[in-house]
C-alpha positions as CSV (number, residue, x, y, z in Angstrom):
1,M,82.0,34.7,99.6
2,S,79.3,33.0,98.8
3,E,78.4,33.0,94.9
4,K,74.8,34.7,95.5
5,E,76.2,37.5,97.5
6,G,76.3,41.1,95.6
7,L,75.2,41.5,92.1
8,S,75.3,39.6,89.0
9,I,78.6,38.2,87.6
10,I,78.2,41.3,85.0
11,V,78.3,43.8,87.5
12,K,81.5,42.2,89.0
13,V,83.1,41.6,86.1
14,V,82.4,45.6,84.9
15,T,82.8,46.9,88.9
16,R,87.1,44.9,88.8
17,W,87.7,46.7,86.3
18,I,86.9,50.1,87.0
19,V,87.1,50.2,91.2
20,G,90.6,51.4,90.4
21,F,89.7,53.8,88.2
22,V,87.2,55.5,90.3
23,L,89.9,55.1,93.3
24,L,92.4,57.0,91.0
25,F,90.4,59.9,89.9
26,G,89.0,60.5,93.4
27,L,92.9,60.9,94.5
28,Y,93.7,63.1,91.8
29,I,90.5,65.3,92.6
30,V,91.8,65.2,95.8
31,I,95.5,66.1,94.8
32,F,94.8,68.9,92.4
33,G,91.8,70.8,93.8
34,H,93.4,73.4,94.2
35,L,94.5,73.8,90.7
36,T,91.2,72.4,89.1
37,P,87.9,72.1,90.8
38,G,87.8,69.9,93.0
39,G,88.8,69.2,96.3
40,G,89.5,67.6,99.5
41,F,84.9,66.7,99.6
42,P,83.8,65.8,96.5
43,G,87.7,63.6,96.3
44,G,86.9,61.7,99.1
45,V,83.2,61.5,98.0
46,V,84.6,59.8,95.4
47,I,87.1,57.7,97.2
48,A,84.1,56.5,99.6
49,G,81.7,55.5,96.4
50,T,84.6,53.3,95.5
51,F,83.9,51.1,98.5
52,V,79.6,51.8,98.3
53,L,80.1,50.7,94.6
54,L,82.4,47.3,96.2
55,T,79.3,47.0,98.5
56,L,76.7,47.0,95.9
57,A,78.6,44.8,93.9
58,F,79.8,42.1,96.0
59,G,78.0,42.3,99.1
60,K,79.6,44.1,102.6
61,D,82.3,41.4,103.4
62,T,84.5,42.7,100.4
63,P,85.0,45.8,101.3
64,L,84.9,45.3,104.9
65,R,87.6,43.2,104.4
66,K,89.5,46.0,102.6
67,L,88.5,48.7,104.9
68,N,86.9,47.7,108.4
69,S,84.8,49.8,110.6
70,T,87.7,49.9,112.9
71,L,90.6,51.3,110.0
72,A,87.6,54.0,108.7
73,S,87.3,55.2,112.2
74,E,91.3,55.4,112.6
75,L,91.4,57.5,108.9
76,D,88.3,59.6,109.7
77,S,89.9,60.9,113.6
78,T,93.5,60.7,111.3
79,G,92.3,63.1,108.4
80,A,90.6,65.5,111.7
81,I,93.9,65.3,113.4
82,I,95.8,66.6,110.2
83,F,94.0,69.2,109.5
84,L,94.0,70.3,113.0
85,G,97.5,70.3,113.0
86,I,98.1,72.6,110.4
87,A,95.5,74.9,111.2
88,L,97.8,74.9,114.9
89,L,100.8,75.5,112.5
90,G,99.1,78.5,111.1
91,L,98.6,80.2,114.4
92,Y,102.1,79.2,115.6
93,F,103.5,79.9,112.3
94,G,101.7,83.2,111.3
95,S,99.8,85.1,112.7
96,F,96.1,83.8,112.5
97,F,94.1,80.1,113.3
98,A,94.5,78.6,109.6
99,E,96.6,80.9,108.2
100,N,98.6,79.4,104.9
101,F,101.7,80.2,106.7
102,L,104.0,78.2,103.7
103,T,105.5,81.3,101.2
104,K,104.1,81.4,97.5
105,L,106.7,82.0,95.1
106,P,105.1,83.4,91.6
107,S,107.4,81.1,89.5
108,S,106.0,78.3,91.3
109,Y,102.0,79.3,90.7
110,F,100.1,76.0,88.7
111,K,101.7,73.8,90.1
112,L,101.4,71.2,92.6
113,F,102.7,72.8,95.6
114,S,102.0,76.1,94.3
115,A,99.0,77.0,97.2
116,G,100.9,76.2,100.6
117,V,98.8,74.5,103.1
118,I,95.8,74.3,100.8
119,P,96.9,70.5,99.0
120,W,98.2,69.1,103.0
121,A,94.5,70.5,104.1
122,N,92.7,68.7,100.8
123,L,94.1,65.3,101.8
124,A,93.5,65.2,105.4
125,I,90.3,66.8,104.1
126,G,89.5,63.6,101.4
127,L,91.2,61.2,104.2
128,K,88.7,62.7,106.6
129,V,85.2,63.2,104.2
130,G,86.4,59.3,102.3
131,A,86.6,57.4,105.6
132,S,83.2,58.9,107.2
133,I,81.0,58.6,104.4
134,F,82.5,55.2,103.8
135,M,81.3,54.6,107.6
136,V,77.9,55.8,107.6
137,F,76.7,53.6,104.5
138,I,78.1,50.7,106.9
139,I,76.6,51.9,109.5
140,L,73.3,52.1,107.3
141,S,73.2,48.6,105.6
142,V,74.2,47.1,108.7
143,T,71.5,48.4,110.9
144,R,67.9,47.8,111.1
145,V,64.9,49.7,113.1
146,V,63.2,47.7,114.9
147,G,59.4,48.2,116.9
148,L,59.3,46.3,120.2
149,P,56.2,45.9,121.6
150,S,56.1,48.2,124.1
151,G,56.2,51.2,121.2
152,E,59.6,52.3,122.2
153,K,62.3,51.3,118.9
154,K,65.2,49.9,119.1
155,M,68.6,49.6,116.4
156,T,69.8,46.0,115.8
157,R,72.3,44.5,113.2
158,K,70.2,43.2,110.5
159,P,70.3,39.4,109.9
160,T,73.1,38.1,107.8
161,G,70.7,35.1,106.3
162,R,73.4,32.8,107.2
163,R,72.2,30.0,110.0
164,K,74.9,28.3,111.9
C-alpha cells in the first residue's frame, strides 16, 4: 500500500483505534436485537460501516484484503440460506412458514436466547445485510459510467492511478 492512498495519517490512526469498537458494537446490535432496539438489519449496516470506514481511510485495497468481493458474496448467500433454513424449519416443526418453533419458557424472558429463533434469524440477516451493503459500496467505488461516441453508456472499472 502506498502512503498516498486513503486519507491523512491522523484519520488512519483514529480509524485503527475505533474500527474494532465499531465492529464489536455492530455485533452487539445483532446479537441482542431481540432485547434492545436493533436487530439484524441495523447491526449489519454498522458492520458494513466498519469496512466502509476502512475503505475511506486507507483506500480500497485494505478492506478488500480483509473481505474481498468473492467472500462478501459467499457471506451474503450464506446469510440468505440460513434465514431460509430457519423459516423452513418453522414449517417443518411448527405449522407455518417462519414460525417460532422453539419453546419460550417464562423463566428465560429477557435472556439472550429467550426469543426462540429470532436471535438466529437476526444473525442471518446481519450477515446478509453487512455483506450486501459492503458489496454495493465496493461496486459503486470501483465502477464508473462512460459515455460512448454512439450515445450509449457503458459501465467500466475506474482507473487505479497506477502505471505499469
